[in-house]
FIVEXRO-513604 format. One line per 2 residues: their letters; for each residue x, y, z of N, C-alpha, C. Coordinates in nm, 3 decimals. Layout:
BEGIN
A	X:Y:Z:X:Y:Z:X:Y:Z; ... $
END
This chain:
BEGIN
ME	9.022:5.893:9.475:9.031:6.025:9.553:8.927:6.019:9.629; 8.955:6.091:9.759:8.857:6.076:9.861:8.757:6.200:9.827 $
AL	8.635:6.171:9.873:8.514:6.271:9.848:8.534:6.389:9.919; 8.503:6.514:9.849:8.506:6.645:9.909:8.415:6.653:10.028 $
IL	8.292:6.590:10.028:8.200:6.596:10.116:8.181:6.460:10.187; 8.208:6.437:10.308:8.182:6.309:10.375:8.049:6.303:10.445 $
TE	7.942:6.218:10.400:7.816:6.210:10.447:7.800:6.083:10.540; 7.757:6.105:10.668:7.709:5.987:10.749:7.578:6.032:10.812 $
IR	7.479:5.935:10.794:7.349:5.949:10.830:7.314:5.848:10.951; 7.277:5.906:11.072:7.243:5.817:11.176:7.146:5.892:11.270 $
NQ	7.055:5.817:11.311:6.954:5.881:11.401:6.869:5.997:11.361; 6.844:6.010:11.234:6.780:6.088:11.145:6.858:6.217:11.142 $
IA	6.974:6.221:11.157:7.083:6.332:11.131:7.166:6.302:11.032; 7.188:6.406:10.934:7.308:6.392:10.835:7.409:6.478:10.867 $
FL	7.528:6.399:10.884:7.649:6.481:10.940:7.736:6.485:10.803; 7.743:6.624:10.752:7.811:6.637:10.640:7.950:6.715:10.678 $
TI	8.053:6.659:10.638:8.195:6.697:10.666:8.277:6.743:10.545; 8.303:6.878:10.532:8.401:6.931:10.432:8.525:6.878:10.445 $
NR	8.573:6.810:10.335:8.682:6.737:10.341:8.804:6.775:10.264; 8.864:6.883:10.307:8.988:6.934:10.233:9.096:6.972:10.350 $
PQ	9.118:6.872:10.434:9.204:6.909:10.553:9.331:6.987:10.534; 9.402:6.955:10.400:9.525:7.007:10.374:9.506:7.150:10.331 $
QL	9.390:7.173:10.285:9.362:7.327:10.245:9.292:7.387:10.363; 9.272:7.338:10.465:9.194:7.380:10.572:9.050:7.403:10.534 $
NA	9.003:7.308:10.449:8.863:7.307:10.408:8.814:7.423:10.323; 8.919:7.499:10.277:8.879:7.629:10.191:8.784:7.586:10.095 $
LN	8.703:7.675:10.059:8.581:7.666:9.955:8.625:7.717:9.830; 8.633:7.608:9.726:8.655:7.653:9.590:8.514:7.611:9.525 $
QT	8.517:7.651:9.390:8.395:7.621:9.317:8.357:7.473:9.320; 8.440:7.383:9.315:8.397:7.250:9.301:8.343:7.200:9.443 $
TI	8.394:7.253:9.543:8.358:7.224:9.687:8.225:7.276:9.724; 8.190:7.405:9.657:8.074:7.463:9.677:7.960:7.370:9.602 $
EA	7.989:7.344:9.493:7.901:7.255:9.403:7.865:7.118:9.468; 7.973:7.047:9.549:7.966:6.917:9.600:7.878:6.931:9.725 $
LH	7.890:7.054:9.784:7.818:7.071:9.926:7.679:7.093:9.899; 7.648:7.179:9.785:7.527:7.183:9.730:7.445:7.068:9.715 $
SA	7.518:6.975:9.647:7.455:6.839:9.620:7.419:6.751:9.730; 7.527:6.759:9.832:7.517:6.693:9.967:7.376:6.741:10.034 $
LH	7.392:6.864:10.034:7.262:6.947:10.121:7.141:6.895:10.059; 7.123:6.922:9.923:7.011:6.892:9.859:6.968:6.736:9.887 $
SA	7.065:6.645:9.878:7.041:6.497:9.907:6.966:6.478:10.046; 7.053:6.551:10.140:6.998:6.525:10.278:6.879:6.593:10.296 $
DT	6.839:6.706:10.226:6.719:6.779:10.249:6.578:6.704:10.204; 6.619:6.639:10.095:6.494:6.556:10.026:6.506:6.416:10.071 $
NP	6.582:6.365:10.170:6.578:6.251:10.226:6.494:6.226:10.341; 6.374:6.149:10.328:6.280:6.137:10.428:6.339:6.081:10.569 $
DV	6.446:6.022:10.553:6.516:5.978:10.684:6.598:6.085:10.764; 6.618:6.194:10.698:6.692:6.301:10.756:6.600:6.427:10.810 $
RV	6.615:6.452:10.928:6.538:6.546:11.008:6.616:6.674:11.037; 6.753:6.658:11.044:6.852:6.763:11.097:6.957:6.743:11.018 $
IV	7.038:6.852:10.956:7.169:6.843:10.910:7.276:6.910:10.992; 7.391:6.829:11.029:7.505:6.900:11.106:7.621:6.907:11.009 $
LT	7.663:7.036:10.980:7.759:7.052:10.901:7.883:7.102:10.964; 8.005:7.041:10.936:8.141:7.072:10.993:8.252:7.061:10.907 $
GS	8.375:7.081:10.946:8.506:7.064:10.873:8.584:6.952:10.920; 8.663:6.890:10.830:8.745:6.786:10.887:8.872:6.832:10.960 $
GE	8.923:6.755:11.033:9.038:6.786:11.123:8.993:6.885:11.245; 9.110:6.919:11.313:9.078:6.975:11.434:9.107:7.123:11.445 $
KA	9.151:7.177:11.309:9.211:7.327:11.287:9.095:7.407:11.230; 9.008:7.357:11.140:8.935:7.465:11.075:8.810:7.396:11.041 $
FV	8.693:7.485:11.057:8.566:7.454:11.006:8.584:7.473:10.850; 8.593:7.607:10.797:8.629:7.641:10.667:8.720:7.760:10.685 $
AG	8.848:7.764:10.627:8.951:7.876:10.659:8.905:7.994:10.567; 8.828:7.974:10.471:8.804:8.077:10.381:8.765:8.021:10.240 $
AD	8.777:8.120:10.147:8.763:8.091:10.006:8.909:8.062:9.952; 8.900:7.986:9.837:9.034:7.954:9.786:9.079:8.052:9.686 $
IK	9.152:8.163:9.750:9.189:8.276:9.677:9.237:8.270:9.554; 9.346:8.167:9.534:9.415:8.144:9.404:9.323:8.122:9.283 $
EF	9.197:8.067:9.324:9.094:8.063:9.225:9.042:8.172:9.146; 9.035:8.297:9.228:8.982:8.409:9.167:9.059:8.532:9.165 $
AD	9.197:8.516:9.195:9.297:8.634:9.221:9.308:8.714:9.075; 9.278:8.641:8.971:9.295:8.727:8.843:9.176:8.756:8.777 $
FN	9.053:8.767:8.850:8.915:8.770:8.804:8.896:8.942:8.780; 8.812:8.976:8.681:8.784:9.100:8.662:8.664:9.136:8.723 $
IA	8.603:9.255:8.701:8.483:9.302:8.775:8.371:9.209:8.749; 8.334:9.164:8.616:8.227:9.089:8.582:8.230:8.964:8.626 $
QG	8.356:8.909:8.629:8.374:8.758:8.699:8.360:8.765:8.825; 8.409:8.864:8.915:8.392:8.886:9.045:8.236:8.883:9.088 $
GE	8.164:8.974:9.016:8.029:8.969:9.042:7.952:8.845:9.011; 7.990:8.759:8.919:7.925:8.641:8.888:7.965:8.534:8.994 $
LA	8.088:8.545:9.049:8.134:8.458:9.144:8.044:8.464:9.275; 8.034:8.590:9.315:7.953:8.617:9.432:7.785:8.566:9.422 $
MR	7.737:8.603:9.296:7.589:8.575:9.263:7.584:8.434:9.263; 7.673:8.356:9.201:7.655:8.212:9.188:7.682:8.140:9.319 $
GQ	7.785:8.189:9.388:7.807:8.136:9.513:7.685:8.156:9.634; 7.625:8.263:9.619:7.505:8.298:9.723:7.393:8.192:9.680 $
QT	7.349:8.199:9.546:7.244:8.111:9.492:7.270:7.967:9.523; 7.383:7.928:9.492:7.409:7.793:9.499:7.428:7.726:9.625 $
LF	7.473:7.815:9.723:7.516:7.751:9.844:7.456:7.843:9.968; 7.488:7.959:9.974:7.459:8.027:10.108:7.305:8.060:10.124 $
DF	7.266:8.106:10.021:7.109:8.135:10.027:7.029:8.016:10.027; 7.095:7.913:9.961:7.020:7.776:9.956:7.025:7.710:10.092 $
IE	7.119:7.721:10.151:7.136:7.663:10.309:7.034:7.732:10.384; 7.017:7.867:10.390:6.931:7.952:10.486:6.784:7.907:10.434 $
QL	6.754:7.860:10.312:6.622:7.851:10.276:6.597:7.690:10.276; 6.673:7.605:10.326:6.625:7.476:10.332:6.521:7.450:10.426 $
ST	6.433:7.349:10.398:6.327:7.318:10.505:6.393:7.225:10.623; 6.496:7.171:10.597:6.562:7.096:10.717:6.648:7.182:10.785 $
PV	6.654:7.195:10.915:6.734:7.268:10.992:6.883:7.219:10.973; 6.978:7.332:10.959:7.114:7.283:10.942:7.186:7.367:11.064 $
IA	7.270:7.275:11.133:7.347:7.326:11.260:7.481:7.329:11.208; 7.556:7.435:11.223:7.695:7.450:11.186:7.780:7.410:11.307 $
AV	7.861:7.309:11.298:7.962:7.270:11.415:8.082:7.324:11.380; 8.109:7.436:11.432:8.225:7.534:11.398:8.345:7.477:11.484 $
NG	8.430:7.378:11.419:8.532:7.308:11.496:8.680:7.380:11.488; 8.681:7.510:11.450:8.816:7.566:11.437:8.801:7.715:11.365 $
FA	8.886:7.740:11.268:8.882:7.866:11.206:8.764:7.879:11.113; 8.679:7.988:11.113:8.565:7.994:11.029:8.600:8.148:10.976 $
LG	8.662:8.150:10.863:8.719:8.288:10.819:8.649:8.302:10.689; 8.601:8.433:10.642:8.573:8.469:10.517:8.465:8.369:10.479 $
GG	8.467:8.309:10.364:8.367:8.240:10.328:8.315:8.126:10.418; 8.403:8.084:10.524:8.373:7.981:10.618:8.278:8.032:10.715 $
LE	8.295:8.160:10.760:8.216:8.234:10.846:8.073:8.269:10.770; 8.076:8.283:10.664:7.962:8.318:10.579:7.885:8.193:10.570 $
LA	7.938:8.071:10.555:7.890:7.947:10.553:7.814:7.906:10.690; 7.884:7.941:10.807:7.834:7.910:10.930:7.715:8.003:10.949 $
MA	7.720:8.125:10.904:7.613:8.209:10.929:7.498:8.194:10.849; 7.511:8.130:10.740:7.399:8.093:10.661:7.330:7.972:10.708 $
AH	7.384:7.893:10.807:7.307:7.773:10.868:7.219:7.849:10.983; 7.129:7.766:11.023:7.022:7.801:11.115:7.076:7.836:11.262 $
IR	7.169:7.748:11.301:7.217:7.755:11.430:7.372:7.714:11.425; 7.450:7.785:11.514:7.592:7.754:11.518:7.628:7.716:11.650 $
IA	7.712:7.596:11.655:7.771:7.558:11.774:7.923:7.555:11.753; 8.004:7.630:11.845:8.145:7.656:11.833:8.225:7.567:11.913 $
ST	8.353:7.524:11.876:8.428:7.483:11.986:8.521:7.586:12.031; 8.570:7.563:12.154:8.640:7.667:12.235:8.761:7.714:12.156 $
NA	8.817:7.635:12.052:8.958:7.683:11.978:8.887:7.755:11.847; 8.765:7.769:11.822:8.696:7.829:11.710:8.756:7.976:11.701 $
RM	8.781:8.036:11.581:8.815:8.171:11.556:8.730:8.212:11.435; 8.673:8.326:11.443:8.581:8.350:11.342:8.612:8.511:11.296 $
GL	8.608:8.544:11.166:8.628:8.673:11.117:8.604:8.674:10.967; 8.590:8.808:10.907:8.583:8.836:10.772:8.697:8.911:10.746 $
PE	8.801:8.854:10.672:8.932:8.930:10.660:8.936:8.988:10.515; 8.829:8.983:10.441:8.833:9.014:10.309:8.903:9.158:10.279 $
TS	8.878:9.264:10.348:8.921:9.383:10.340:9.078:9.393:10.346; 9.152:9.301:10.402:9.293:9.295:10.410:9.332:9.243:10.261 $
LG	9.239:9.200:10.168:9.284:9.165:10.035:9.229:9.258:9.926; 9.183:9.355:9.971:9.126:9.460:9.900:8.989:9.437:9.831 $
VI	8.924:9.345:9.897:8.791:9.314:9.848:8.692:9.313:9.978; 8.561:9.284:9.952:8.459:9.269:10.081:8.400:9.132:10.071 $
PG	8.343:9.079:10.199:8.266:8.968:10.185:8.167:8.967:10.061; 8.151:8.860:9.998:8.083:8.850:9.893:7.971:8.723:9.891 $
YG	7.992:8.645:9.996:7.880:8.543:10.011:7.777:8.569:10.106; 7.730:8.697:10.116:7.623:8.741:10.213:7.685:8.776:10.352 $
GT	7.820:8.792:10.366:7.884:8.819:10.504:7.851:8.964:10.558; 7.839:9.061:10.468:7.799:9.205:10.512:7.644:9.206:10.570 $
QR	7.574:9.119:10.513:7.432:9.125:10.544:7.398:9.044:10.678; 7.444:8.906:10.672:7.424:8.824:10.791:7.500:8.854:10.919 $
LA	7.616:8.910:10.914:7.695:8.945:11.027:7.627:9.072:11.076; 7.591:9.173:11.011:7.500:9.279:11.073:7.379:9.232:11.155 $
QL	7.322:9.132:11.092:7.188:9.083:11.138:7.228:9.016:11.277; 7.327:8.953:11.272:7.352:8.857:11.405:7.416:8.955:11.514 $
VG	7.510:9.040:11.482:7.588:9.109:11.590:7.559:9.252:11.586; 7.486:9.295:11.508:7.451:9.454:11.491:7.543:9.510:11.408 $
RG	7.504:9.634:11.357:7.576:9.697:11.250:7.722:9.759:11.310; 7.716:9.816:11.423:7.855:9.849:11.478:7.959:9.748:11.470 $
KA	7.926:9.648:11.539:8.020:9.529:11.560:8.052:9.473:11.438; 7.957:9.448:11.329:7.978:9.390:11.200:8.083:9.490:11.133 $
NE	8.058:9.630:11.134:8.145:9.722:11.088:8.283:9.702:11.126; 8.316:9.691:11.249:8.428:9.680:11.326:8.490:9.557:11.279 $
MI	8.431:9.447:11.268:8.495:9.310:11.234:8.532:9.330:11.085; 8.453:9.368:11.000:8.484:9.382:10.837:8.579:9.481:10.818 $
FT	8.598:9.613:10.880:8.693:9.707:10.866:8.827:9.671:10.917; 8.842:9.604:11.039:8.965:9.580:11.090:9.030:9.437:11.034 $
AG	8.925:9.361:10.973:8.963:9.218:10.931:9.004:9.125:11.034; 8.972:9.169:11.160:8.993:9.094:11.274:8.928:8.957:11.310 $
MM	8.994:8.884:11.386:8.921:8.761:11.425:8.869:8.761:11.560; 8.770:8.686:11.586:8.694:8.692:11.707:8.698:8.554:11.783 $
KA	8.729:8.544:11.897:8.734:8.415:11.991:8.596:8.354:12.017; 8.598:8.239:12.013:8.462:8.182:12.066:8.379:8.222:12.153 $
EE	8.453:8.246:12.264:8.360:8.311:12.392:8.315:8.469:12.353; 8.383:8.534:12.285:8.345:8.664:12.225:8.230:8.654:12.135 $
AL	8.245:8.556:12.041:8.137:8.528:11.963:7.999:8.486:12.018; 8.020:8.412:12.127:7.902:8.365:12.225:7.834:8.495:12.281 $
QW	7.921:8.594:12.329:7.879:8.716:12.393:7.796:8.788:12.287; 7.843:8.806:12.166:7.772:8.878:12.056:7.658:8.828:12.000 $
GL	7.625:8.690:12.026:7.520:8.628:11.962:7.556:8.569:11.810; 7.681:8.553:11.796:7.728:8.514:11.662:7.712:8.352:11.668 $
VN	7.734:8.291:11.776:7.698:8.150:11.800:7.616:8.135:11.914; 7.550:8.011:11.915:7.453:7.980:11.994:7.515:7.921:12.135 $
TV	7.599:7.840:12.127:7.680:7.781:12.238:7.825:7.741:12.200; 7.925:7.758:12.321:8.051:7.713:12.295:8.074:7.602:12.390 $
VE	8.160:7.478:12.324:8.173:7.361:12.419:8.318:7.329:12.359; 8.381:7.230:12.454:8.505:7.176:12.416:8.501:7.096:12.289 $
QA	8.597:7.096:12.208:8.603:7.047:12.080:8.565:6.895:12.080; 8.602:6.828:12.194:8.557:6.668:12.210:8.416:6.653:12.226 $
EL	8.347:6.755:12.263:8.206:6.770:12.286:8.111:6.815:12.168; 8.185:6.857:12.066:8.111:6.937:11.969:8.015:6.873:11.898 $
LS	8.061:6.760:11.847:7.955:6.691:11.758:7.841:6.618:11.866; 7.878:6.579:11.974:7.776:6.505:12.067:7.684:6.618:12.106 $
TC	7.732:6.748:12.119:7.639:6.857:12.163:7.535:6.900:12.034; 7.595:6.894:11.918:7.515:6.900:11.812:7.396:6.800:11.784 $
EG	7.450:6.666:11.820:7.340:6.553:11.812:7.241:6.570:11.910; 7.266:6.614:12.031:7.176:6.625:12.163:7.071:6.740:12.093 $
LA	7.130:6.853:12.050:7.033:6.948:11.999:6.948:6.915:11.884; 7.011:6.836:11.797:6.930:6.785:11.687:6.817:6.687:11.728 $
QK	6.850:6.598:11.826:6.742:6.518:11.871:6.630:6.606:11.937; 6.654:6.707:12.016:6.549:6.801:12.045:6.456:6.845:11.953 $
II	6.534:6.880:11.847:6.454:6.924:11.724:6.373:6.825:11.643; 6.426:6.685:11.652:6.363:6.591:11.584:6.229:6.563:11.645 $
AN	6.228:6.569:11.790:6.098:6.542:11.851:5.981:6.633:11.812; 6.006:6.737:11.759:5.897:6.837:11.690:5.853:6.814:11.555 $
SP	5.744:6.890:11.523:5.689:6.885:11.389:5.800:6.927:11.279; 5.834:6.844:11.184:5.925:6.892:11.064:5.848:6.983:10.987 $
KA	5.726:6.977:10.961:5.623:7.052:10.883:5.625:7.182:10.951; 5.608:7.199:11.075:5.598:7.335:11.164:5.761:7.401:11.161 $
IA	5.850:7.307:11.177:5.977:7.370:11.166:6.008:7.435:11.038; 5.973:7.365:10.948:5.983:7.425:10.769:5.927:7.559:10.765 $
AA	5.802:7.563:10.823:5.718:7.672:10.829:5.798:7.784:10.896; 5.845:7.765:11.025:5.907:7.849:11.106:6.021:7.909:11.042 $
IR	6.101:7.818:10.965:6.231:7.867:10.892:6.189:7.966:10.790; 6.075:7.955:10.716:6.035:8.048:10.620:5.984:8.178:10.676 $
CV	5.934:8.160:10.809:5.882:8.289:10.867:5.990:8.383:10.917; 6.088:8.313:10.991:6.198:8.389:11.036:6.279:8.447:10.928 $
NA	6.299:8.372:10.815:6.374:8.420:10.694:6.311:8.544:10.634; 6.185:8.539:10.654:6.092:8.646:10.589:6.111:8.783:10.657 $
GF	6.128:8.769:10.791:6.149:8.903:10.857:6.289:8.969:10.822; 6.378:8.900:10.754:6.513:8.974:10.704:6.507:9.004:10.558 $
NT	6.396:8.968:10.486:6.382:8.986:10.345:6.319:9.139:10.327; 6.394:9.221:10.277:6.361:9.350:10.228:6.211:9.345:10.138 $
GV	6.123:9.422:10.179:6.010:9.436:10.103:5.897:9.327:10.145; 5.930:9.234:10.232:5.832:9.128:10.262:5.796:9.152:10.412 $
NG	5.661:9.133:10.437:5.607:9.168:10.578:5.619:9.024:10.654; 5.712:9.010:10.740:5.729:8.884:10.824:5.607:8.835:10.893 $
FE	5.520:8.934:10.952:5.409:8.922:11.019:5.287:8.866:10.931; 5.288:8.918:10.818:5.205:8.853:10.725:5.213:8.708:10.674 $
VE	5.366:8.676:10.647:5.404:8.564:10.626:5.363:8.450:10.740; 5.394:8.511:10.872:5.360:8.429:10.983:5.212:8.380:10.974 $
IE	5.132:8.478:10.966:4.972:8.448:10.966:4.944:8.348:10.854; 5.004:8.364:10.733:4.983:8.251:10.631:5.036:8.143:10.659 $
EF	5.155:8.113:10.723:5.217:7.999:10.751:5.140:7.918:10.866; 5.102:8.004:10.980:5.038:7.957:11.088:4.898:7.891:11.052 $
GK	4.818:7.965:10.959:4.693:7.897:10.888:4.731:7.776:10.819; 4.828:7.763:10.749:4.868:7.639:10.680:4.884:7.530:10.756 $
CF	4.942:7.545:10.872:4.966:7.444:10.992:4.853:7.363:11.016; 4.734:7.436:11.005:4.604:7.374:11.067:4.569:7.242:10.956 $
GT	4.613:7.261:10.842:4.576:7.165:10.736:4.684:7.054:10.722; 4.774:7.033:10.802:4.880:6.934:10.813:4.849:6.820:10.909 $
SD	4.900:6.696:10.872:4.886:6.582:10.948:4.957:6.598:11.058; 5.076:6.682:11.098:5.147:6.708:11.195:5.067:6.791:11.307 $
FK	4.970:6.881:11.268:4.883:6.955:11.347:4.789:6.860:11.409; 4.718:6.767:11.350:4.632:6.668:11.388:4.691:6.576:11.483 $
EG	4.832:6.540:11.464:4.906:6.445:11.557:4.950:6.517:11.683; 4.996:6.636:11.653:5.031:6.712:11.763:4.931:6.731:11.866 $
TT	4.804:6.778:11.823:4.708:6.823:11.923:4.640:6.701:11.960; 4.640:6.594:11.892:4.560:6.479:11.937:4.654:6.414:12.052 $
AF	4.781:6.403:12.024:4.879:6.345:12.137:4.860:6.426:12.261; 4.850:6.574:12.244:4.851:6.667:12.371:4.724:6.616:12.451 $
LE	4.605:6.610:12.370:4.479:6.591:12.432:4.479:6.454:12.497; 4.547:6.352:12.434:4.570:6.213:12.494:4.683:6.201:12.597 $
KR	4.740:6.310:12.617:4.846:6.319:12.725:4.965:6.199:12.673; 5.010:6.202:12.562:5.113:6.119:12.510:5.199:6.204:12.415 $
KP	5.320:6.145:12.389:5.429:6.209:12.304:5.375:6.198:12.155; 5.373:6.297:12.090:5.332:6.297:11.929:5.442:6.197:11.860 $
NF	5.397:6.144:11.757:5.486:6.069:11.664:5.467:6.135:11.526; 5.559:6.221:11.509:5.558:6.300:11.379:5.629:6.231:11.261 $
SA	5.572:6.219:11.151:5.634:6.143:11.032:5.718:6.270:10.951; 5.811:6.215:10.864:5.890:6.302:10.809:5.810:6.370:10.677 $
END
C-alpha cells in the first residue's frame, strides 16, 4: 500500500505530498494523523529548514474533508472532530518552528483551504480554486476556517465566501491576500524551492521566534508587542545572533546552523 504522505528531503527542504489522488487528496482522520507525524518528523529533523506541503496529481491540493467519514455524527462527535483536528494538524502547523509553505496545486476546498491557511506562506498555481463550501452541507468550517480566512482577507470577504460557499480563482485570491504568489503549475514547486532557499539563508532561531511573535498578535488575550520584546531579547543569547552580527561586521555571509 502506498504511503498517505510522500516525503522527500533535499537541499534542507522537506517536500511533503498528500497522496490520495483518487480522492482528490481529501482529508480523513488517518490522513490527518499521518500528516501530523510527517510534519513532526520534518520539524525535529536538523537537516530540514523549510517544509513545502502539496497534494499529489494536478487537480487538487486537498479537495476537502472526507464527508462520508462524519455524515452520521451527532453534536458531541462533531465538536470532538473539530477540536481534535485543530489540535492535531491545523494549529500544530501554524505553531511549528519550521516555516511551512503550502504549494496549492489545484482545488483547496473546505479542510484543504483551512490546511493551506494554517501554513505560514501560500503559493498557488494558476489553476488553483479556493473556497469554504461547508454551509452548502449544513455545517460551517471547523478546522479554523472562520478565523484564519477573516484574518487573511478581512471579515466582509470572509463572510461572503463562507455564506455563498463559492470558489475563488487564484488571481482573485492573490488580490485579496489569501495567497502570496501565483505561478504556472509547472513552476510551482521550483518557485517554492526558490523561496525556501531565501528563508534558509537566514537564522532558523530568529525565524522560529518571528513565527511565535506573528502568531501572538492573533491570539486573544495575548499582547503581541510584549511577546516581541521578550523574543527580541532572547535572540541576543543565541549563537545565531553572534554569528549574524560577526558576519555583518566581517563583511561576509553568515553560516547559521540548524
